[in-house]
C-alpha positions as CSV (number, residue, x, y, z in Angstrom):
1,M,52.3,9.5,-49.2
2,D,52.4,5.7,-49.7
3,N,51.4,2.6,-47.8
4,E,54.9,1.7,-46.7
5,Y,55.6,5.1,-45.2
6,V,52.2,5.3,-43.3
7,S,52.4,1.7,-42.1
8,Q,55.9,2.2,-40.7
9,L,54.9,5.5,-39.1
10,L,51.9,3.9,-37.4
11,K,54.0,0.8,-36.3
12,N,56.4,3.2,-34.6
13,K,53.8,5.4,-33.0
14,F,51.5,2.6,-31.7
15,E,53.9,-0.2,-31.0
16,G,52.2,-3.2,-29.5
17,E,48.7,-1.8,-30.2
18,I,48.6,-2.6,-33.9
19,L,47.8,-6.2,-34.4
20,R,48.1,-6.6,-38.2
21,I,49.0,-4.5,-41.3
22,Y,48.2,-5.7,-44.8
23,E,47.1,-4.3,-48.2
24,P,44.1,-6.0,-49.8
25,D,43.5,-4.4,-53.2
26,G,46.2,-1.9,-52.5
27,I,44.4,-0.3,-49.6
28,L,46.4,0.0,-46.4
29,T,44.5,-1.9,-43.8
30,I,45.3,-1.7,-40.1
31,E,43.9,-4.0,-37.4
32,F,44.3,-2.6,-33.9
33,K,43.1,-2.9,-30.3
34,K,39.9,-1.0,-29.9
35,E,41.3,1.0,-26.9
36,I,43.5,3.2,-29.2
37,L,40.8,4.1,-31.7
38,L,40.5,7.8,-30.7
39,S,44.3,8.4,-30.5
40,L,44.9,6.5,-33.8
41,V,42.3,8.5,-35.7
42,K,43.4,11.9,-34.2
43,F,47.0,11.1,-35.1
44,I,46.2,10.3,-38.8
45,K,44.0,13.3,-39.1
46,Q,46.5,15.8,-37.5
47,H,49.7,14.3,-38.9
48,E,50.9,15.1,-42.4
49,I,48.8,12.1,-43.6
50,K,45.9,14.5,-43.2
51,I,43.1,11.9,-43.2
52,D,40.3,14.5,-43.5
53,F,37.3,12.5,-44.6
54,L,35.5,9.6,-43.0
55,T,34.1,7.7,-45.9
56,D,32.3,4.8,-44.2
57,I,31.7,3.0,-40.9
58,C,30.3,-0.5,-41.0
59,G,29.9,-3.4,-38.5
60,I,30.7,-7.0,-39.1
61,H,29.7,-10.2,-37.2
62,Y,31.8,-13.4,-37.1
63,P,29.8,-15.5,-34.6
64,Y,32.4,-18.3,-34.4
65,H,35.4,-16.0,-33.6
66,T,35.7,-16.3,-29.8
67,Q,36.2,-13.0,-28.1
68,A,36.2,-11.2,-31.5
69,E,32.7,-11.9,-32.7
70,L,31.9,-8.2,-33.6
71,G,34.0,-5.6,-35.3
72,V,33.9,-2.2,-36.8
73,I,35.5,-1.2,-40.0
74,Y,36.4,2.4,-40.9
75,H,37.2,3.7,-44.4
76,L,39.0,7.0,-44.4
77,H,40.4,9.3,-47.1
78,S,42.9,12.1,-47.4
79,F,41.8,14.4,-50.2
80,S,45.0,16.5,-50.1
81,N,47.3,13.4,-50.4
82,N,44.9,11.2,-52.3
83,F,45.4,8.4,-49.8
84,R,43.0,5.8,-48.4
85,I,43.2,3.8,-45.3
86,R,41.0,1.1,-43.7
87,L,40.9,0.6,-40.0
88,K,39.6,-2.6,-38.4
89,T,39.0,-3.6,-34.8
90,F,37.3,-6.6,-33.3
91,F,35.8,-7.3,-29.8
92,S,33.6,-9.6,-27.9
93,D,29.9,-9.6,-28.3
94,N,29.6,-9.7,-24.5
95,N,30.6,-6.0,-24.4
96,P,29.8,-4.6,-27.9
97,E,31.1,-1.1,-27.2
98,I,33.7,1.2,-28.8
99,D,34.4,4.9,-28.7
100,S,32.5,7.3,-30.9
101,L,34.3,9.3,-33.6
102,T,31.6,12.0,-33.7
103,S,34.0,14.4,-31.8
104,I,36.5,14.0,-34.7
105,Y,34.2,13.6,-37.7
106,K,30.7,14.9,-37.7
107,S,29.7,12.4,-40.4
108,A,30.3,9.6,-38.0
109,N,26.9,10.5,-36.3
110,W,24.7,8.9,-38.9
111,Q,27.0,6.0,-39.7
112,E,27.4,5.0,-36.0
113,R,23.7,5.1,-35.5
114,E,23.2,2.8,-38.5
115,T,25.9,0.4,-37.2
116,F,24.2,0.4,-33.8
117,D,20.8,-0.2,-35.4
118,F,21.9,-3.2,-37.4
119,Y,24.6,-4.8,-35.2
120,G,23.9,-3.5,-31.6
121,I,27.4,-2.0,-31.3
122,R,27.3,0.9,-28.8
123,F,29.4,3.9,-29.5
124,K,30.6,5.6,-26.2
125,G,30.2,9.3,-26.3
126,H,27.7,9.4,-29.2
127,P,25.3,12.3,-28.8
128,N,22.1,10.5,-29.9
129,L,22.6,6.8,-30.3
130,V,19.1,5.6,-31.2
131,R,17.8,3.5,-34.1
132,I,17.8,5.3,-37.4
133,L,16.3,2.9,-40.0
134,N,14.5,0.2,-38.0
135,D,11.6,0.5,-35.7
136,E,12.6,1.5,-32.2
137,T,10.4,-1.3,-30.7
138,M,12.6,-4.0,-32.3
139,K,14.3,-6.0,-29.6
140,Y,17.0,-7.4,-31.9
141,H,19.6,-6.3,-34.4
142,P,18.8,-7.7,-37.9
143,L,22.3,-8.1,-39.4
144,L,23.6,-10.3,-36.6
145,K,24.1,-13.8,-38.1
146,Q,22.2,-15.5,-35.3
147,Y,19.0,-15.0,-37.3
148,H,18.0,-17.3,-40.2
149,L,17.6,-15.7,-43.6
150,E,14.6,-17.9,-44.4
151,D,11.8,-19.6,-42.5
152,T,13.1,-23.1,-42.1
153,T,9.6,-24.4,-41.3
154,R,8.1,-23.7,-44.7
155,T,6.8,-26.8,-46.6
156,D,5.6,-25.0,-49.7
157,K,9.0,-24.4,-51.1
158,D,11.1,-27.0,-53.0
159,D,14.7,-26.1,-52.6
160,A,15.6,-28.3,-55.6
161,M,14.0,-25.7,-57.8
162,F,16.6,-23.2,-56.6
163,G,19.7,-25.4,-57.2
164,R,20.0,-26.5,-53.6
């Protein structure tokens, strides 16, 4: 199992739905349209690729990428083939919603809740999509880049002391 074989297989199977294929640090990375998430993940799990472990799900926010401000990145692994793959999809923050992988990987439950908690991305079909780490009364999602990291009104701090 190698990157060339898997990338060609996925190009043939999902023609027109895969937007970009590249290999940063040797990890096959596939950018795709969010509508094919479930069929893509089911295919790579059931095919001889045997992607049997969901390592991580994380959100990402690019506020200046029009119609692709939010994204979800999936890291998956095949133990039997010792093969890793990264899946990426991006979508508008006007409708931050994507299908849930909990029906395919049980470990997606916690990871999707965390991504929802911090980025506000809703996972359709998730059995219990509620905040997991932050207080449920919060009306915002703290990892969105629309919030300042520091209080810009402070006058007691001299930025020159911090090399700024």
